[in-house]
KOLNU-74584 format. One record per residue (C-alpha): chain; residue in one letter; z, x, y. Coordinates in steps of 0.5 Angstrom, whole numbers, plus 500, padded with zeros to 3 digits. Layout:
BEGIN
<site><mol>A</mol><type>A</type><z>Z</z><x>X</x><y>Y</y></site>
...
END
This chain:
BEGIN
<site><mol>A</mol><type>M</type><z>500</z><x>500</x><y>500</y></site>
<site><mol>A</mol><type>T</type><z>501</z><x>505</x><y>505</y></site>
<site><mol>A</mol><type>S</type><z>495</z><x>509</x><y>504</y></site>
<site><mol>A</mol><type>S</type><z>491</z><x>502</x><y>506</y></site>
<site><mol>A</mol><type>S</type><z>496</z><x>501</x><y>511</y></site>
<site><mol>A</mol><type>S</type><z>495</z><x>508</x><y>514</y></site>
<site><mol>A</mol><type>A</type><z>488</z><x>507</x><y>514</y></site>
<site><mol>A</mol><type>F</type><z>488</z><x>500</x><y>517</y></site>
<site><mol>A</mol><type>S</type><z>492</z><x>504</x><y>523</y></site>
<site><mol>A</mol><type>T</type><z>487</z><x>509</x><y>524</y></site>
<site><mol>A</mol><type>I</type><z>480</z><x>504</x><y>523</y></site>
<site><mol>A</mol><type>C</type><z>484</z><x>499</x><y>529</y></site>
<site><mol>A</mol><type>I</type><z>486</z><x>505</x><y>533</y></site>
<site><mol>A</mol><type>L</type><z>479</z><x>508</x><y>533</y></site>
<site><mol>A</mol><type>H</type><z>477</z><x>501</x><y>534</y></site>
<site><mol>A</mol><type>S</type><z>481</z><x>501</x><y>540</y></site>
<site><mol>A</mol><type>L</type><z>480</z><x>508</x><y>544</y></site>
<site><mol>A</mol><type>I</type><z>471</z><x>506</x><y>543</y></site>
<site><mol>A</mol><type>A</type><z>473</z><x>499</x><y>546</y></site>
<site><mol>A</mol><type>I</type><z>479</z><x>501</x><y>551</y></site>
<site><mol>A</mol><type>T</type><z>474</z><x>507</x><y>553</y></site>
<site><mol>A</mol><type>S</type><z>467</z><x>503</x><y>554</y></site>
<site><mol>A</mol><type>G</type><z>471</z><x>498</x><y>557</y></site>
<site><mol>A</mol><type>T</type><z>473</z><x>502</x><y>563</y></site>
<site><mol>A</mol><type>L</type><z>467</z><x>506</x><y>564</y></site>
<site><mol>A</mol><type>M</type><z>463</z><x>499</x><y>564</y></site>
<site><mol>A</mol><type>M</type><z>468</z><x>498</x><y>570</y></site>
<site><mol>A</mol><type>F</type><z>468</z><x>503</x><y>574</y></site>
<site><mol>A</mol><type>Q</type><z>462</z><x>507</x><y>572</y></site>
<site><mol>A</mol><type>M</type><z>456</z><x>502</x><y>570</y></site>
<site><mol>A</mol><type>K</type><z>451</z><x>506</x><y>575</y></site>
<site><mol>A</mol><type>E</type><z>452</z><x>513</x><y>572</y></site>
<site><mol>A</mol><type>I</type><z>452</z><x>511</x><y>565</y></site>
<site><mol>A</mol><type>Y</type><z>445</z><x>507</x><y>566</y></site>
<site><mol>A</mol><type>T</type><z>442</z><x>514</x><y>569</y></site>
<site><mol>A</mol><type>F</type><z>445</z><x>518</x><y>563</y></site>
<site><mol>A</mol><type>T</type><z>443</z><x>513</x><y>558</y></site>
<site><mol>A</mol><type>H</type><z>436</z><x>511</x><y>561</y></site>
<site><mol>A</mol><type>G</type><z>434</z><x>515</x><y>566</y></site>
<site><mol>A</mol><type>N</type><z>434</z><x>513</x><y>574</y></site>
<site><mol>A</mol><type>E</type><z>428</z><x>508</x><y>573</y></site>
<site><mol>A</mol><type>T</type><z>430</z><x>504</x><y>569</y></site>
<site><mol>A</mol><type>A</type><z>437</z><x>505</x><y>571</y></site>
<site><mol>A</mol><type>T</type><z>434</z><x>502</x><y>579</y></site>
<site><mol>A</mol><type>K</type><z>432</z><x>496</x><y>574</y></site>
<site><mol>A</mol><type>L</type><z>437</z><x>495</x><y>571</y></site>
<site><mol>A</mol><type>M</type><z>442</z><x>495</x><y>577</y></site>
<site><mol>A</mol><type>G</type><z>437</z><x>489</x><y>580</y></site>
<site><mol>A</mol><type>S</type><z>433</z><x>489</x><y>587</y></site>
<site><mol>A</mol><type>T</type><z>437</z><x>485</x><y>592</y></site>
<site><mol>A</mol><type>P</type><z>443</z><x>486</x><y>594</y></site>
<site><mol>A</mol><type>H</type><z>446</z><x>479</x><y>592</y></site>
<site><mol>A</mol><type>D</type><z>443</z><x>481</x><y>585</y></site>
<site><mol>A</mol><type>Q</type><z>447</z><x>488</x><y>585</y></site>
<site><mol>A</mol><type>L</type><z>453</z><x>484</x><y>587</y></site>
<site><mol>A</mol><type>L</type><z>452</z><x>480</x><y>581</y></site>
<site><mol>A</mol><type>I</type><z>450</z><x>485</x><y>576</y></site>
<site><mol>A</mol><type>R</type><z>457</z><x>489</x><y>578</y></site>
<site><mol>A</mol><type>T</type><z>461</z><x>483</x><y>578</y></site>
<site><mol>A</mol><type>S</type><z>459</z><x>482</x><y>571</y></site>
<site><mol>A</mol><type>D</type><z>459</z><x>488</x><y>569</y></site>
<site><mol>A</mol><type>S</type><z>466</z><x>489</x><y>571</y></site>
<site><mol>A</mol><type>F</type><z>468</z><x>482</x><y>568</y></site>
<site><mol>A</mol><type>S</type><z>465</z><x>485</x><y>561</y></site>
<site><mol>A</mol><type>G</type><z>468</z><x>491</x><y>562</y></site>
<site><mol>A</mol><type>L</type><z>475</z><x>488</x><y>562</y></site>
<site><mol>A</mol><type>L</type><z>474</z><x>484</x><y>557</y></site>
<site><mol>A</mol><type>L</type><z>472</z><x>489</x><y>552</y></site>
<site><mol>A</mol><type>F</type><z>478</z><x>493</x><y>555</y></site>
<site><mol>A</mol><type>D</type><z>483</z><x>487</x><y>553</y></site>
<site><mol>A</mol><type>I</type><z>480</z><x>487</x><y>546</y></site>
<site><mol>A</mol><type>G</type><z>481</z><x>494</x><y>545</y></site>
<site><mol>A</mol><type>F</type><z>488</z><x>494</x><y>547</y></site>
<site><mol>A</mol><type>L</type><z>489</z><x>487</x><y>543</y></site>
<site><mol>A</mol><type>I</type><z>486</z><x>492</x><y>536</y></site>
<site><mol>A</mol><type>F</type><z>492</z><x>497</x><y>539</y></site>
<site><mol>A</mol><type>M</type><z>497</z><x>492</x><y>538</y></site>
<site><mol>A</mol><type>V</type><z>494</z><x>489</x><y>531</y></site>
<site><mol>A</mol><type>S</type><z>494</z><x>495</x><y>528</y></site>
<site><mol>A</mol><type>F</type><z>501</z><x>496</x><y>528</y></site>
<site><mol>A</mol><type>V</type><z>502</z><x>489</x><y>523</y></site>
<site><mol>A</mol><type>K</type><z>503</z><x>491</x><y>516</y></site>
<site><mol>A</mol><type>D</type><z>502</z><x>485</x><y>512</y></site>
<site><mol>A</mol><type>R</type><z>496</z><x>487</x><y>508</y></site>
<site><mol>A</mol><type>E</type><z>493</z><x>479</x><y>508</y></site>
<site><mol>A</mol><type>F</type><z>491</z><x>479</x><y>515</y></site>
<site><mol>A</mol><type>Q</type><z>489</z><x>487</x><y>514</y></site>
<site><mol>A</mol><type>S</type><z>484</z><x>484</x><y>510</y></site>
<site><mol>A</mol><type>F</type><z>482</z><x>478</x><y>513</y></site>
<site><mol>A</mol><type>F</type><z>482</z><x>482</x><y>520</y></site>
<site><mol>A</mol><type>A</type><z>477</z><x>487</x><y>517</y></site>
<site><mol>A</mol><type>K</type><z>473</z><x>482</x><y>514</y></site>
<site><mol>A</mol><type>G</type><z>473</z><x>478</x><y>521</y></site>
<site><mol>A</mol><type>C</type><z>470</z><x>485</x><y>525</y></site>
<site><mol>A</mol><type>A</type><z>465</z><x>486</x><y>519</y></site>
<site><mol>A</mol><type>V</type><z>463</z><x>479</x><y>521</y></site>
<site><mol>A</mol><type>L</type><z>463</z><x>480</x><y>528</y></site>
<site><mol>A</mol><type>H</type><z>459</z><x>487</x><y>528</y></site>
<site><mol>A</mol><type>V</type><z>454</z><x>485</x><y>523</y></site>
<site><mol>A</mol><type>F</type><z>453</z><x>479</x><y>528</y></site>
<site><mol>A</mol><type>M</type><z>452</z><x>484</x><y>534</y></site>
<site><mol>A</mol><type>V</type><z>447</z><x>488</x><y>529</y></site>
<site><mol>A</mol><type>L</type><z>443</z><x>481</x><y>529</y></site>
<site><mol>A</mol><type>W</type><z>443</z><x>479</x><y>536</y></site>
<site><mol>A</mol><type>R</type><z>441</z><x>486</x><y>538</y></site>
<site><mol>A</mol><type>V</type><z>435</z><x>486</x><y>532</y></site>
<site><mol>A</mol><type>N</type><z>433</z><x>479</x><y>535</y></site>
<site><mol>A</mol><type>F</type><z>434</z><x>479</x><y>543</y></site>
<site><mol>A</mol><type>E</type><z>435</z><x>485</x><y>546</y></site>
<site><mol>A</mol><type>R</type><z>430</z><x>489</x><y>543</y></site>
<site><mol>A</mol><type>R</type><z>425</z><x>484</x><y>545</y></site>
<site><mol>A</mol><type>V</type><z>427</z><x>487</x><y>553</y></site>
<site><mol>A</mol><type>E</type><z>422</z><x>492</x><y>554</y></site>
<site><mol>A</mol><type>V</type><z>427</z><x>497</x><y>558</y></site>
<site><mol>A</mol><type>L</type><z>432</z><x>496</x><y>553</y></site>
<site><mol>A</mol><type>A</type><z>429</z><x>497</x><y>548</y></site>
<site><mol>A</mol><type>W</type><z>431</z><x>504</x><y>545</y></site>
<site><mol>A</mol><type>V</type><z>438</z><x>504</x><y>547</y></site>
<site><mol>A</mol><type>C</type><z>437</z><x>498</x><y>543</y></site>
<site><mol>A</mol><type>L</type><z>437</z><x>501</x><y>537</y></site>
<site><mol>A</mol><type>R</type><z>442</z><x>506</x><y>538</y></site>
<site><mol>A</mol><type>Q</type><z>448</z><x>501</x><y>540</y></site>
<site><mol>A</mol><type>T</type><z>445</z><x>498</x><y>533</y></site>
<site><mol>A</mol><type>V</type><z>446</z><x>504</x><y>528</y></site>
<site><mol>A</mol><type>G</type><z>454</z><x>504</x><y>532</y></site>
<site><mol>A</mol><type>D</type><z>454</z><x>497</x><y>531</y></site>
<site><mol>A</mol><type>I</type><z>452</z><x>499</x><y>524</y></site>
<site><mol>A</mol><type>L</type><z>457</z><x>505</x><y>522</y></site>
<site><mol>A</mol><type>L</type><z>462</z><x>500</x><y>526</y></site>
<site><mol>A</mol><type>A</type><z>462</z><x>496</x><y>521</y></site>
<site><mol>A</mol><type>L</type><z>461</z><x>501</x><y>515</y></site>
<site><mol>A</mol><type>S</type><z>469</z><x>503</x><y>517</y></site>
<site><mol>A</mol><type>W</type><z>471</z><x>495</x><y>517</y></site>
<site><mol>A</mol><type>V</type><z>467</z><x>495</x><y>509</y></site>
<site><mol>A</mol><type>L</type><z>470</z><x>501</x><y>507</y></site>
<site><mol>A</mol><type>F</type><z>478</z><x>499</x><y>508</y></site>
<site><mol>A</mol><type>L</type><z>476</z><x>493</x><y>504</y></site>
<site><mol>A</mol><type>V</type><z>473</z><x>497</x><y>499</y></site>
<site><mol>A</mol><type>C</type><z>479</z><x>502</x><y>498</y></site>
<site><mol>A</mol><type>S</type><z>484</z><x>496</x><y>499</y></site>
<site><mol>A</mol><type>W</type><z>481</z><x>491</x><y>494</y></site>
<site><mol>A</mol><type>R</type><z>481</z><x>499</x><y>490</y></site>
<site><mol>A</mol><type>E</type><z>488</z><x>499</x><y>491</y></site>
<site><mol>A</mol><type>K</type><z>490</z><x>491</x><y>489</y></site>
<site><mol>A</mol><type>Y</type><z>486</z><x>492</x><y>482</y></site>
<site><mol>A</mol><type>D</type><z>487</z><x>499</x><y>480</y></site>
END
């Protein structure tokens, strides 16, 4: 029980750090992130063409970052739960959520021309994050039935 419990805590803390870092960057450094990941030309397109559009996009990015930061904080709190059934339930939910994100990216985001290459990288990231939960479920299943 201790190895799957520590694996759960480790995975939660890793996912929490990723979410908190990404959320913080989205709130405060979105223009720099757009420039770094997409280049100057695409970043300019993504930031909007009018001051009103730019304000709406910055506000949306900030709220999305705040939500991601909050999710990271909640995942950090969940990392301390020791109930094996809850851990399994939570891991299944997170894996399904990441699979839905992959489906969303493949079906919708890849159609946005300026995001096509970024979508591929993010899809790979979502698959890896989902695999971490699946590996936890496999390990806990093996412990349960061995």
